[in-house]
Residue, then its C-alpha position, 0 to 999 in steps of 0.5 A: m009914753s006907754y013904757e014903764a020906768v025901770e023899778l029903782e030897787n032893780v037899779t044900780h046907782d049908776e043906772r039913770r035910764t028911765t025907758l025899757r030897752r031892747a036888744l037890737r043888733l043893727h048897722a048905724t052911721i054916726g056923724i061926729p061934731s068934725g063932720r066925718k062918718l063913722g060905721g058902727r053897730t047898735i047894741d040896744l035901743s029905747s025910746g030915748g036913746v041907743c047904745v052903739v059900738l064904734p071903733f073911735e072913742l067920742t067925748v061925753g056931751d058931744e052932739c052928733s046924728v045918728s041914722f039906722d033902718v029898724s023895722a016894726c010891723g013888717e016896715a022897714t025905716e031909715i030913722r035919723v036922729a040926733g043925740r048927745v053922747c052920754y057915756c064911752m067905755r072901751g070894750a073888747d069890740g070897740f067903744r060902747i057909746g051911749l047917746q041919748f036923743i035930743r031932736m026927733n020927728a014925731s014919725d021916727a019917735a012913733f016908729i022907734e016905739s012900735s019896734l020895741k013892742 
């Protein structure tokens, strides 16, 4: 990847991200293990994962799917990727869920990388 690691001296001990992320507010659909689909919105995106806000709590460690439309270089595409819940925190706007991408096709990975530039 062409992204630089976060400088360690600027990271709290709980910060484990190794890729740069970009604030990005988009509608997202999360498919949870029960088979339900939940509507939410993204907070930020990196090549390794996405933070979403949902009205419901998810369990850390659960695998789910996430889909959202993203634009890069004047082109939009729907990204569909499998993720694992890394954290879930209650916030004023719902639950902030950190999803680490665990399975992604090469074209979606390249498109996400392009959208982060």
